[in-house]
C-alpha positions in Angstrom: 0.0 0.0 0.0 1.4 3.4 -1.0 2.4 5.7 1.8 3.2 9.5 2.1 5.9 10.9 4.4 6.8 14.4 5.3 10.5 15.4 5.4 12.6 18.5 6.2 15.2 17.6 3.6 15.3 15.1 0.8 18.4 14.3 -1.2 18.2 12.8 -4.7 21.2 10.7 -5.7 23.9 8.7 -3.9 27.1 9.8 -5.7 29.8 11.9 -4.0 27.5 15.0 -4.0 24.4 13.3 -2.6 26.3 11.4 0.0 28.3 14.3 1.2 25.1 16.4 1.4 23.7 13.5 3.5 26.7 13.5 5.8 26.4 17.3 6.5 22.6 17.3 6.7 22.7 14.4 9.1 25.3 16.1 11.3 23.0 19.1 11.5 20.4 16.8 13.0 18.1 17.2 10.0 17.7 13.4 9.5 17.8 13.6 5.7 16.0 11.1 3.5 18.2 10.0 0.6 16.6 8.5 -2.5 19.1 6.3 -4.2 18.1 6.7 -7.8 18.7 4.3 -10.8 22.5 4.2 -10.3 23.3 3.9 -6.6 26.8 5.2 -5.9 26.8 7.3 -9.1 29.4 7.1 -11.8 32.2 6.1 -9.4 30.6 2.6 -9.2 31.9 2.3 -12.8 35.4 3.4 -11.9 37.9 0.7 -10.8 40.8 2.6 -9.1 40.4 6.2 -7.8 43.8 7.7 -7.2 43.1 11.4 -7.2 40.8 11.7 -4.2 42.5 13.3 -1.2 43.1 11.0 1.8 43.6 7.7 -0.1 47.3 7.7 -0.9 47.2 4.1 -2.1 44.1 4.7 -4.1 40.7 3.1 -3.6 38.1 1.2 -5.7 35.2 3.5 -6.8 32.5 1.3 -5.3 34.5 0.9 -2.0 34.7 4.7 -1.7 31.0 5.1 -2.2 30.3 2.4 0.4 32.4 4.4 2.9 30.6 7.6 2.1 27.3 5.9 2.7 28.4 4.3 6.0 29.5 7.7 7.2 26.1 9.3 6.3 24.2 6.4 8.0 26.4 6.7 11.1 25.1 10.3 11.6 21.4 9.4 10.9 20.8 9.7 7.2 18.1 7.3 6.0 18.0 5.7 2.5 15.2 4.7 0.2 15.7 2.3 -2.7 14.0 3.6 -5.9 13.8 6.7 -8.0 11.6 9.8 -8.3 9.2 9.6 -11.3 7.4 12.8 -10.7 8.4 16.1 -9.0 6.3 19.2 -8.2 8.8 21.8 -7.3 6.6 24.9 -7.5 4.3 23.6 -4.7 4.9 24.2 -1.0 5.8 21.8 0.4 7.7 20.2 -2.5 6.1 17.0 -3.7 7.9 13.9 -5.0 6.4 10.6 -6.3 8.5 7.5 -6.2 8.6 4.5 -8.6 7.1 2.4 -5.7 4.0 4.5 -5.7 4.9 6.1 -2.4 5.1 9.9 -2.2 7.2 12.4 -0.2 6.5 16.0 0.8 9.7 17.9 1.5 10.5 21.4 2.8 13.9 21.4 1.0 15.4 19.3 -1.7 19.0 18.7 -2.8 19.2 17.5 -6.4 22.4 15.5 -7.0 21.2 13.2 -9.8 24.5 13.6 -11.7 25.3 13.4 -15.4 25.6 10.2 -17.5 28.4 9.8 -20.0 27.1 9.1 -23.5 28.3 5.8 -24.7 28.7 4.1 -28.1 26.2 1.4 -27.2 28.2 -1.7 -28.3 28.5 -4.8 -26.1 32.4 -4.8 -25.9 32.3 -1.3 -24.5 30.3 -2.4 -21.5 32.4 -5.6 -21.1 35.7 -3.7 -21.0 34.5 -0.8 -18.9 37.2 -0.1 -16.3 39.5 -2.5 -18.1 40.8 0.0 -20.7 37.5 1.7 -21.6 36.8 5.0 -19.8 34.8 8.3 -20.2 37.2 10.4 -18.1 40.8 11.1 -19.0 41.3 13.2 -15.8 40.2 10.2 -13.7 42.0 7.4 -15.6 44.7 8.9 -17.8 47.5 8.2 -15.3 47.0 4.4 -15.8 48.1 4.6 -19.4 51.7 5.8 -19.1 53.7 5.1 -22.2 50.7 3.3 -23.9 48.8 3.8 -27.1 45.3 5.2 -26.5 42.4 6.3 -28.6 39.8 9.1 -28.1 36.4 8.8 -29.7 34.7 12.1 -30.6 35.2 15.4 -32.4 34.2 18.2 -30.0 36.0 20.3 -27.4 35.7 17.5 -24.8 37.4 15.0 -27.1 40.3 17.4 -27.8 40.6 18.3 -24.2 40.8 14.6 -23.3 43.3 13.9 -26.1 45.5 16.8 -25.0 45.4 15.7 -21.3 46.2 12.1 -22.3 49.2 13.1 -24.3 51.0 13.9 -21.0 51.0 10.2 -20.2 50.4 8.1 -23.3 53.0 7.3 -25.9 50.5 8.3 -28.6 46.9 9.4 -28.8 44.8 8.8 -31.9 41.5 10.8 -32.2 38.8 9.0 -34.1 36.0 11.0 -35.6 32.9 10.0 -37.7 33.3 12.9 -40.0 36.2 14.6 -41.9 36.3 17.7 -39.8 36.1 18.5 -36.1 33.3 20.3 -34.3 35.7 21.7 -31.7 36.6 25.3 -31.4 39.4 26.4 -33.7 41.8 27.2 -30.9 41.4 23.6 -29.5 41.8 22.2 -33.0 45.0 24.1 -33.6 46.4 23.0 -30.2 45.7 19.4 -30.9 47.1 19.4 -34.5 50.4 21.0 -33.2 50.8 18.2 -30.6 53.2 15.7 -31.9 51.7 12.9 -29.9 48.1 13.4 -31.3 47.1 11.9 -34.7 43.7 11.7 -36.4 41.6 9.1 -38.1 38.8 10.7 -40.1 35.4 9.2 -41.3 35.7 6.3 -38.9 33.2 4.7 -36.5 34.1 2.1 -33.8 32.7 -1.3 -34.9 34.2 -3.2 -32.0 36.6 -2.7 -29.0 39.0 -5.7 -29.1 40.3 -7.6 -26.0 39.2 -10.1 -23.4 40.6 -9.0 -20.0 41.8 -5.6 -21.3 41.7 -3.5 -24.4 44.1 -4.6 -27.2 42.7 -2.6 -30.1 39.8 -1.3 -32.1 38.0 -2.4 -35.2 37.0 0.6 -37.2 34.6 1.0 -40.1 35.0 3.7 -42.7 31.8 5.8 -42.7 32.2 6.4 -46.5 33.6 3.2 -48.0 32.3 0.8 -45.2 35.7 -0.9 -45.2 36.9 -2.2 -41.9 40.4 -2.2 -40.3 42.0 -2.8 -36.9 44.4 -0.6 -35.0 46.3 -1.4 -31.8 45.6 0.6 -28.6 45.6 -0.2 -24.9 43.0 2.4 -23.9 39.8 3.8 -25.3 38.3 7.1 -24.0 34.8 7.8 -25.1 34.3 11.6 -25.4 31.0 12.1 -27.2 29.5 14.1 -24.3 27.6 13.9 -21.1 23.9 14.1 -20.5 22.8 15.7 -17.2 20.0 13.7 -15.5 17.5 16.6 -15.4 14.6 15.3 -17.5 12.5 15.0 -14.4 12.7 18.7 -13.8 12.1 20.0 -17.3 9.9 23.1 -17.3 10.4 23.7 -13.6 14.0 24.6 -13.1 16.3 26.8 -15.3 19.0 25.0 -17.2 21.7 25.9 -19.6 21.3 24.9 -23.3 22.9 21.5 -22.6 20.4 20.8 -19.8 22.6 21.4 -16.7 20.8 23.0 -13.8 21.6 26.7 -13.2 22.5 27.8 -9.7 23.2 31.2 -8.2 26.8 32.3 -8.3 28.7 31.1 -5.2 25.9 28.9 -3.9 23.8 25.8 -4.8 20.5 27.6 -4.9 18.3 27.1 -8.0 15.7 29.6 -9.1 13.1 27.9 -6.9 13.0 28.4 -3.1 14.2 25.4 -1.1 15.6 23.6 -4.1 19.4 23.1 -4.4 21.6 21.4 -6.9 25.0 19.8 -6.3 27.5 17.8 -8.3 27.6 16.9 -12.0 23.9 17.7 -12.5 25.0 21.4 -12.3 28.6 21.1 -13.4 29.4 20.8 -17.1 33.1 21.7 -16.5 34.9 19.7 -13.8 32.9 16.5 -13.3 35.3 15.2 -10.5 34.4 13.3 -7.4 36.1 15.9 -5.2 34.3 18.9 -6.7 31.0 17.0 -6.5 31.6 16.3 -2.8 32.4 20.0 -2.3 29.1 21.2 -3.8 27.3 18.5 -1.8 28.6 20.1 1.4 27.6 23.5 0.1 24.1 22.3 -0.7 23.5 20.8 2.7 24.6 24.0 4.4 22.5 26.1 2.0 19.5 23.9 2.8 20.1 24.1 6.5 20.2 27.9 6.4 17.0 27.9 4.3 15.2 25.8 6.8 16.4 28.1 9.6 15.1 31.1 7.8 11.6 29.5 7.7 11.7 29.2 11.5 12.9 32.7 12.3 
């Protein structure tokens, strides 16, 4: 039987932003309710080794880090609900959320930390080799490919940024694009073309990522002639963009043209009272666990102050 609960603060998402918000809100005695969403733990659950998060000098597995975050939040009194929000009324007071289970929640404040999902090629070998040579984040995983051959798939600014970053570590970087010219800004194109480590394969689509326990190469198909060929690489970085998980809030919250939630400068406040955004759902630039956690902390503090203002 469906139920309805009333909460001071609800947090959507259990990546670094959501769980950090939960830790801070719980320590403020707000007893936050955290709704896990479709991908508990966020994108870090897809990451094998995390070596750039402060406090873990030996590195830590992404899923293990998220387990520790969650345990810390639970220790201070955060509560967790399995499921996802399928409907949100954010212009009402209190805020109203409907869950996939049929249950509903009324909230005085809401932290949206639903993240952004990397766009993938959609081939089976990509999923099979995720974390074993296939990545969507050069900043996260580039270090593991020292003196190795890597490929970047894409043709926009993100792809060229990834290629440029990877050239610091890899012996060579080949950028593979479906067309015969890049979509990236001219300054980014010029920088990449001057980099002796970066080469280009035009009019090519990935037909298959090769390898069993790790990436050994790519099978490419020419988008014009349909001819296929194989190249040797040890790493593949998919850089065809990210999609912020904001569809639920369309028409209610302001976003940028790419769909990322807009927040007030220097805070996590959205354009609706009591609604805050943290992590990758509002960050098209950095997309790091440590920056997501930082904005999760900010969102919890912003929400706490908002709740205090209602009582004064």
